[in-house]
Short mmCIF file of the C-alpha atoms (twelve columns), coordinates in Angstrom:
data_MODEL
# 
_entry.id   MODEL 
# 
loop_
_atom_site.group_PDB 
_atom_site.id 
_atom_site.type_symbol 
_atom_site.label_atom_id 
_atom_site.label_alt_id 
_atom_site.label_comp_id 
_atom_site.label_asym_id 
_atom_site.label_seq_id 
_atom_site.Cartn_x 
_atom_site.Cartn_y 
_atom_site.Cartn_z 
_atom_site.pdbx_PDB_model_num 
ATOM 1   C CA . MET A 1   68.433  -143.184 100.508 1 
ATOM 2   C CA . ASP A 2   64.852  -143.212 101.801 1 
ATOM 3   C CA . THR A 3   64.032  -145.003 105.020 1 
ATOM 4   C CA . PRO A 4   60.782  -146.997 104.705 1 
ATOM 5   C CA . GLN A 5   60.101  -146.842 108.451 1 
ATOM 6   C CA . GLY A 6   60.943  -143.150 108.742 1 
ATOM 7   C CA . THR A 7   58.574  -140.357 109.692 1 
ATOM 8   C CA . ALA A 8   55.754  -140.029 107.174 1 
ATOM 9   C CA . GLY A 9   55.850  -136.958 104.939 1 
ATOM 10  C CA . ALA A 10  59.481  -136.154 105.696 1 
ATOM 11  C CA . GLN A 11  61.064  -137.556 102.527 1 
ATOM 12  C CA . SER A 12  62.339  -134.216 101.195 1 
ATOM 13  C CA . LEU A 13  63.752  -133.227 104.570 1 
ATOM 14  C CA . ARG A 14  65.473  -136.579 104.922 1 
ATOM 15  C CA . ARG A 15  66.988  -136.259 101.453 1 
ATOM 16  C CA . ALA A 16  68.243  -132.750 102.201 1 
ATOM 17  C CA . LEU A 17  69.840  -133.923 105.454 1 
ATOM 18  C CA . GLN A 18  71.552  -136.771 103.604 1 
ATOM 19  C CA . LEU A 19  72.933  -134.242 101.126 1 
ATOM 20  C CA . LEU A 20  74.259  -132.113 103.995 1 
ATOM 21  C CA . ARG A 21  76.088  -135.182 105.310 1 
ATOM 22  C CA . LEU A 22  77.542  -135.773 101.845 1 
ATOM 23  C CA . LEU A 23  78.749  -132.176 101.643 1 
ATOM 24  C CA . ALA A 24  80.359  -132.506 105.090 1 
ATOM 25  C CA . GLN A 25  82.212  -135.635 103.980 1 
ATOM 26  C CA . HIS A 26  83.634  -133.768 100.970 1 
ATOM 27  C CA . GLN A 27  84.096  -130.335 102.534 1 
ATOM 28  C CA . GLU A 28  87.774  -129.955 101.639 1 
ATOM 29  C CA . ASP A 29  87.591  -130.717 97.910  1 
ATOM 30  C CA . GLY A 30  83.872  -130.218 97.356  1 
ATOM 31  C CA . ILE A 31  81.538  -132.560 95.492  1 
ATOM 32  C CA . ARG A 32  80.018  -132.097 92.027  1 
ATOM 33  C CA . LEU A 33  76.408  -132.772 91.087  1 
ATOM 34  C CA . THR A 34  77.201  -136.007 89.246  1 
ATOM 35  C CA . GLU A 35  79.082  -137.292 92.305  1 
ATOM 36  C CA . VAL A 36  76.160  -136.333 94.548  1 
ATOM 37  C CA . MET A 37  73.830  -138.305 92.270  1 
ATOM 38  C CA . ALA A 38  76.093  -141.362 92.364  1 
ATOM 39  C CA . ALA A 39  76.526  -141.284 96.139  1 
ATOM 40  C CA . SER A 40  72.902  -140.523 96.996  1 
ATOM 41  C CA . GLY A 41  71.008  -142.421 94.315  1 
ATOM 42  C CA . LEU A 42  68.925  -139.333 93.567  1 
ATOM 43  C CA . GLU A 43  67.856  -138.354 90.069  1 
ATOM 44  C CA . ARG A 44  69.567  -135.327 88.572  1 
ATOM 45  C CA . SER A 45  66.526  -133.039 88.838  1 
ATOM 46  C CA . THR A 46  65.908  -133.948 92.496  1 
ATOM 47  C CA . ALA A 47  69.550  -133.580 93.536  1 
ATOM 48  C CA . HIS A 48  69.863  -130.269 91.684  1 
ATOM 49  C CA . ARG A 49  66.640  -128.902 93.207  1 
ATOM 50  C CA . LEU A 50  67.665  -129.800 96.754  1 
ATOM 51  C CA . LEU A 51  71.205  -128.456 96.346  1 
ATOM 52  C CA . SER A 52  69.878  -125.226 94.846  1 
ATOM 53  C CA . CYS A 53  67.572  -124.791 97.838  1 
ATOM 54  C CA . LEU A 54  70.474  -125.398 100.242 1 
ATOM 55  C CA . VAL A 55  72.521  -122.788 98.367  1 
ATOM 56  C CA . GLU A 56  69.647  -120.264 98.505  1 
ATOM 57  C CA . GLU A 57  69.361  -120.804 102.267 1 
ATOM 58  C CA . GLN A 58  73.184  -120.575 102.660 1 
ATOM 59  C CA . PHE A 59  73.460  -124.111 103.984 1 
ATOM 60  C CA . ALA A 60  75.554  -124.919 100.905 1 
ATOM 61  C CA . GLU A 61  77.716  -123.002 98.458  1 
ATOM 62  C CA . ARG A 62  78.727  -123.726 94.872  1 
ATOM 63  C CA . ASP A 63  82.138  -122.860 93.501  1 
ATOM 64  C CA . PRO A 64  81.601  -120.999 90.190  1 
ATOM 65  C CA . GLY A 65  84.803  -122.406 88.701  1 
ATOM 66  C CA . SER A 66  84.812  -126.070 89.718  1 
ATOM 67  C CA . LYS A 67  81.015  -126.242 90.163  1 
ATOM 68  C CA . ALA A 68  81.674  -128.227 93.353  1 
ATOM 69  C CA . TYR A 69  79.365  -127.935 96.344  1 
ATOM 70  C CA . ARG A 70  80.453  -127.452 99.964  1 
ATOM 71  C CA . LEU A 71  78.750  -126.619 103.229 1 
ATOM 72  C CA . GLY A 72  77.700  -122.989 103.446 1 
ATOM 73  C CA . LEU A 73  77.886  -120.341 106.136 1 
ATOM 74  C CA . ASP A 74  74.649  -121.210 107.934 1 
ATOM 75  C CA . ALA A 75  75.613  -124.905 108.153 1 
ATOM 76  C CA . MET A 76  78.951  -123.869 109.655 1 
ATOM 77  C CA . GLN A 77  77.253  -121.625 112.205 1 
ATOM 78  C CA . LEU A 78  74.984  -124.473 113.298 1 
ATOM 79  C CA . GLY A 79  78.024  -126.708 113.676 1 
ATOM 80  C CA . PHE A 80  79.883  -124.158 115.780 1 
ATOM 81  C CA . ALA A 81  76.814  -123.589 117.945 1 
ATOM 82  C CA . SER A 82  76.423  -127.321 118.584 1 
ATOM 83  C CA . MET A 83  80.067  -127.603 119.630 1 
ATOM 84  C CA . ARG A 84  79.362  -125.347 122.617 1 
ATOM 85  C CA . ARG A 85  77.277  -128.062 124.234 1 
ATOM 86  C CA . VAL A 86  77.672  -131.602 122.918 1 
ATOM 87  C CA . PRO A 87  75.793  -134.239 124.967 1 
ATOM 88  C CA . LEU A 88  78.466  -136.838 124.216 1 
ATOM 89  C CA . VAL A 89  81.171  -134.506 125.543 1 
ATOM 90  C CA . ASP A 90  79.138  -133.837 128.693 1 
ATOM 91  C CA . HIS A 91  78.790  -137.581 129.199 1 
ATOM 92  C CA . CYS A 92  82.472  -138.359 128.580 1 
ATOM 93  C CA . ARG A 93  84.104  -135.375 130.286 1 
ATOM 94  C CA . PRO A 94  84.254  -136.929 133.811 1 
ATOM 95  C CA . LEU A 95  85.759  -140.137 132.378 1 
ATOM 96  C CA . MET A 96  88.314  -138.201 130.324 1 
ATOM 97  C CA . GLN A 97  89.279  -136.062 133.323 1 
ATOM 98  C CA . ARG A 98  89.722  -139.235 135.359 1 
ATOM 99  C CA . LEU A 99  91.870  -140.845 132.662 1 
ATOM 100 C CA . ALA A 100 93.999  -137.691 132.281 1 
ATOM 101 C CA . ARG A 101 94.476  -137.557 136.049 1 
ATOM 102 C CA . MET A 102 95.356  -141.259 136.327 1 
ATOM 103 C CA . SER A 103 97.728  -141.285 133.352 1 
ATOM 104 C CA . GLY A 104 99.116  -137.756 133.381 1 
ATOM 105 C CA . ASP A 105 98.710  -137.724 129.595 1 
ATOM 106 C CA . THR A 106 96.420  -135.935 127.124 1 
ATOM 107 C CA . VAL A 107 93.084  -137.640 126.402 1 
ATOM 108 C CA . PHE A 108 91.056  -137.116 123.205 1 
ATOM 109 C CA . LEU A 109 87.436  -137.819 122.255 1 
ATOM 110 C CA . VAL A 110 86.783  -138.296 118.523 1 
ATOM 111 C CA . ILE A 111 83.921  -139.410 116.298 1 
ATOM 112 C CA . ARG A 112 83.825  -140.400 112.658 1 
ATOM 113 C CA . GLN A 113 82.902  -137.734 110.124 1 
ATOM 114 C CA . GLY A 114 82.938  -139.338 106.692 1 
ATOM 115 C CA . ASP A 115 86.511  -140.343 105.859 1 
ATOM 116 C CA . TYR A 116 87.806  -138.340 108.809 1 
ATOM 117 C CA . CYS A 117 87.592  -138.302 112.568 1 
ATOM 118 C CA . LEU A 118 86.523  -135.116 114.335 1 
ATOM 119 C CA . CYS A 119 87.969  -134.122 117.713 1 
ATOM 120 C CA . LEU A 120 85.124  -133.202 120.074 1 
ATOM 121 C CA . HIS A 121 87.085  -132.726 123.288 1 
ATOM 122 C CA . ARG A 122 90.503  -133.056 124.917 1 
ATOM 123 C CA . GLU A 123 91.681  -133.166 128.519 1 
ATOM 124 C CA . GLU A 124 95.278  -132.592 129.531 1 
ATOM 125 C CA . GLY A 125 97.006  -134.446 132.353 1 
ATOM 126 C CA . HIS A 126 99.894  -133.173 134.429 1 
ATOM 127 C CA . PHE A 127 102.350 -134.162 131.654 1 
ATOM 128 C CA . PRO A 128 100.735 -132.586 128.576 1 
ATOM 129 C CA . VAL A 129 102.442 -132.700 125.193 1 
ATOM 130 C CA . LYS A 130 102.772 -129.208 123.768 1 
ATOM 131 C CA . VAL A 131 103.343 -130.289 120.163 1 
ATOM 132 C CA . PHE A 132 99.880  -131.751 119.532 1 
ATOM 133 C CA . THR A 133 98.225  -130.397 116.404 1 
ATOM 134 C CA . THR A 134 94.796  -131.940 117.065 1 
ATOM 135 C CA . ASP A 135 92.547  -129.321 118.631 1 
ATOM 136 C CA . VAL A 136 88.844  -129.421 119.398 1 
ATOM 137 C CA . GLY A 137 87.038  -129.158 116.063 1 
ATOM 138 C CA . GLY A 138 90.079  -130.457 114.144 1 
ATOM 139 C CA . ARG A 139 89.793  -133.307 111.641 1 
ATOM 140 C CA . ARG A 140 92.229  -136.062 110.712 1 
ATOM 141 C CA . LEU A 141 92.008  -138.826 108.155 1 
ATOM 142 C CA . LEU A 142 90.816  -142.100 109.632 1 
ATOM 143 C CA . GLY A 143 93.724  -144.383 110.446 1 
ATOM 144 C CA . LEU A 144 96.351  -141.786 111.270 1 
ATOM 145 C CA . GLY A 145 95.630  -140.967 114.913 1 
ATOM 146 C CA . ALA A 146 94.991  -143.538 117.637 1 
ATOM 147 C CA . GLY A 147 91.284  -142.720 117.882 1 
ATOM 148 C CA . GLY A 148 90.884  -142.615 114.104 1 
ATOM 149 C CA . LEU A 149 92.666  -145.947 113.700 1 
ATOM 150 C CA . ALA A 150 90.447  -147.539 116.347 1 
ATOM 151 C CA . LEU A 151 87.380  -146.288 114.457 1 
ATOM 152 C CA . MET A 152 88.725  -147.422 111.088 1 
ATOM 153 C CA . ALA A 153 89.361  -150.922 112.424 1 
ATOM 154 C CA . GLN A 154 85.610  -151.263 112.958 1 
ATOM 155 C CA . LEU A 155 84.959  -150.843 109.224 1 
ATOM 156 C CA . SER A 156 84.961  -153.594 106.626 1 
ATOM 157 C CA . ASP A 157 88.098  -154.268 104.587 1 
ATOM 158 C CA . ALA A 158 86.255  -153.026 101.492 1 
ATOM 159 C CA . GLU A 159 85.417  -149.690 103.140 1 
ATOM 160 C CA . VAL A 160 89.006  -149.272 104.340 1 
ATOM 161 C CA . GLU A 161 90.145  -149.819 100.745 1 
ATOM 162 C CA . ARG A 162 87.683  -147.242 99.401  1 
ATOM 163 C CA . ILE A 163 88.780  -144.629 101.933 1 
ATOM 164 C CA . PHE A 164 92.437  -145.200 101.036 1 
ATOM 165 C CA . ASP A 165 91.646  -144.909 97.324  1 
ATOM 166 C CA . ARG A 166 89.851  -141.607 97.859  1 
ATOM 167 C CA . HIS A 167 92.814  -140.118 99.757  1 
ATOM 168 C CA . VAL A 168 95.899  -141.806 98.307  1 
ATOM 169 C CA . GLU A 169 97.902  -138.571 98.208  1 
ATOM 170 C CA . GLU A 170 97.131  -137.637 101.827 1 
ATOM 171 C CA . TYR A 171 98.006  -141.107 103.117 1 
ATOM 172 C CA . THR A 172 101.183 -141.092 101.036 1 
ATOM 173 C CA . GLN A 173 102.214 -137.755 102.541 1 
ATOM 174 C CA . ALA A 174 101.787 -139.350 105.973 1 
ATOM 175 C CA . CYS A 175 104.016 -142.258 104.812 1 
ATOM 176 C CA . PHE A 176 101.068 -144.654 104.828 1 
ATOM 177 C CA . THR A 177 101.064 -147.162 102.010 1 
ATOM 178 C CA . ARG A 178 98.020  -149.333 101.399 1 
ATOM 179 C CA . GLU A 179 99.813  -152.283 102.987 1 
ATOM 180 C CA . ARG A 180 100.879 -150.306 106.043 1 
ATOM 181 C CA . LEU A 181 97.309  -149.105 106.620 1 
ATOM 182 C CA . GLN A 182 95.954  -152.636 106.206 1 
ATOM 183 C CA . GLN A 183 98.518  -153.957 108.680 1 
ATOM 184 C CA . ALA A 184 97.639  -151.253 111.215 1 
ATOM 185 C CA . VAL A 185 93.938  -152.105 110.907 1 
ATOM 186 C CA . ARG A 186 94.580  -155.851 111.308 1 
ATOM 187 C CA . ARG A 187 96.845  -155.226 114.312 1 
ATOM 188 C CA . THR A 188 94.186  -153.048 115.938 1 
ATOM 189 C CA . ARG A 189 91.471  -155.641 115.434 1 
ATOM 190 C CA . ALA A 190 93.653  -158.376 116.904 1 
ATOM 191 C CA . ALA A 191 94.677  -156.330 119.959 1 
ATOM 192 C CA . GLY A 192 91.298  -154.720 120.573 1 
ATOM 193 C CA . TYR A 193 92.854  -151.254 120.678 1 
ATOM 194 C CA . ALA A 194 94.848  -148.925 118.407 1 
ATOM 195 C CA . ASP A 195 98.554  -148.293 118.891 1 
ATOM 196 C CA . ILE A 196 100.372 -145.563 116.932 1 
ATOM 197 C CA . VAL A 197 103.896 -144.131 116.824 1 
ATOM 198 C CA . ASP A 198 104.941 -141.040 114.834 1 
ATOM 199 C CA . THR A 199 101.926 -141.078 112.505 1 
ATOM 200 C CA . LEU A 200 100.595 -137.592 113.215 1 
ATOM 201 C CA . THR A 201 103.581 -136.006 114.954 1 
ATOM 202 C CA . VAL A 202 107.138 -137.327 115.120 1 
ATOM 203 C CA . GLY A 203 108.003 -138.290 118.679 1 
ATOM 204 C CA . VAL A 204 104.392 -138.718 119.765 1 
ATOM 205 C CA . SER A 205 102.637 -142.044 120.403 1 
ATOM 206 C CA . GLY A 206 99.070  -142.937 121.231 1 
ATOM 207 C CA . VAL A 207 96.626  -145.621 122.287 1 
ATOM 208 C CA . GLY A 208 92.901  -145.574 121.479 1 
ATOM 209 C CA . ALA A 209 89.736  -147.654 121.793 1 
ATOM 210 C CA . THR A 210 86.155  -147.335 120.592 1 
ATOM 211 C CA . PHE A 211 82.864  -147.395 122.456 1 
ATOM 212 C CA . ALA A 212 79.179  -147.120 121.520 1 
ATOM 213 C CA . ALA A 213 78.195  -143.449 121.692 1 
ATOM 214 C CA . SER A 214 74.629  -144.348 120.727 1 
ATOM 215 C CA . THR A 215 72.845  -147.059 118.794 1 
ATOM 216 C CA . GLY A 216 74.803  -147.525 115.576 1 
ATOM 217 C CA . THR A 217 77.308  -144.757 116.357 1 
ATOM 218 C CA . LEU A 218 80.859  -145.340 117.547 1 
ATOM 219 C CA . ALA A 219 83.219  -142.863 119.183 1 
ATOM 220 C CA . ALA A 220 86.784  -143.312 120.384 1 
ATOM 221 C CA . ILE A 221 88.851  -142.122 123.315 1 
ATOM 222 C CA . SER A 222 92.621  -142.070 123.054 1 
ATOM 223 C CA . PHE A 223 95.764  -141.174 124.993 1 
ATOM 224 C CA . GLY A 224 98.561  -139.138 123.469 1 
ATOM 225 C CA . ALA A 225 102.059 -138.741 124.908 1 
ATOM 226 C CA . ILE A 226 105.674 -138.290 123.889 1 
ATOM 227 C CA . THR A 227 107.034 -141.645 122.760 1 
ATOM 228 C CA . PRO A 228 109.446 -142.150 125.717 1 
ATOM 229 C CA . ARG A 229 106.390 -142.078 128.013 1 
ATOM 230 C CA . LEU A 230 104.693 -144.852 126.050 1 
ATOM 231 C CA . PRO A 231 107.047 -147.819 125.681 1 
ATOM 232 C CA . PRO A 232 105.331 -151.120 124.721 1 
ATOM 233 C CA . GLU A 233 104.567 -152.237 128.280 1 
ATOM 234 C CA . ARG A 234 103.045 -148.897 129.278 1 
ATOM 235 C CA . LYS A 235 100.998 -148.859 126.067 1 
ATOM 236 C CA . ARG A 236 99.479  -152.182 127.083 1 
ATOM 237 C CA . GLU A 237 98.889  -150.805 130.587 1 
ATOM 238 C CA . MET A 238 97.192  -147.679 129.212 1 
ATOM 239 C CA . ALA A 239 95.096  -149.776 126.820 1 
ATOM 240 C CA . ARG A 240 93.875  -151.963 129.702 1 
ATOM 241 C CA . LEU A 241 93.109  -148.877 131.785 1 
ATOM 242 C CA . LEU A 242 91.241  -147.253 128.914 1 
ATOM 243 C CA . MET A 243 89.138  -150.295 128.061 1 
ATOM 244 C CA . ASP A 244 88.358  -151.062 131.722 1 
ATOM 245 C CA . GLN A 245 87.262  -147.471 132.312 1 
ATOM 246 C CA . LEU A 246 85.139  -147.452 129.147 1 
ATOM 247 C CA . VAL A 247 83.353  -150.624 130.262 1 
ATOM 248 C CA . SER A 248 82.791  -149.194 133.757 1 
ATOM 249 C CA . ASN A 249 81.571  -145.892 132.329 1 
ATOM 250 C CA . GLN A 250 79.064  -147.564 130.013 1 
ATOM 251 C CA . ALA A 251 77.850  -149.875 132.785 1 
ATOM 252 C CA . GLY A 252 77.384  -146.871 135.043 1 
ATOM 253 C CA . GLY A 253 75.432  -145.023 132.365 1 
ATOM 254 C CA . ALA A 254 73.196  -147.981 131.527 1 
# 
């Protein structure tokens, strides 16, 4: 967990931040001390001491029954405060507005958050879909939405397998078998963009592609529309538009 080239004297802070990331990845079900130890590589006494401190400061909470840890109130408040002004959103907003205007469809910006993708922003075109359930701040399992599938396709096959294993029930509820998810990932890699139909909402299709938000961090922008507006040929057209605009946007920001 420790970074040899990191800032000197910041080992405890770095460990605590890594634990906060772990808690965020397991926010829905929580994570027990033994699981924290396995995921972080920390000894029991160190992990327990850091988690106890986070609980005392209300950056974490511990369920008395299950003994599972989750993010606490103060961590949530920091997250909500940061959502009011996200540099990545500020950078991408003009591009997303342009894409929404050119396509008429709804455009989403998502980033990976553990096994999920988090919606940071959305822009609606002149033909918005009113049945979308993905709002700003909403999370979806990787692989289900167009943006999440584009992000998942960037992971190794082994990591895709591990994510599926951790969320078998949720993928099953979305009618995603292991084979179907693997096929979707392979198809996305081959095409260079994600293409979904009816995975999040029946009657809604999407197209998504990734871009480098920063060094080592990927984000994705996607279109969403009712399926009749996205037949195969228009999906390819929207994918070309999206990827061309992403390239132009990154070149302009270089």
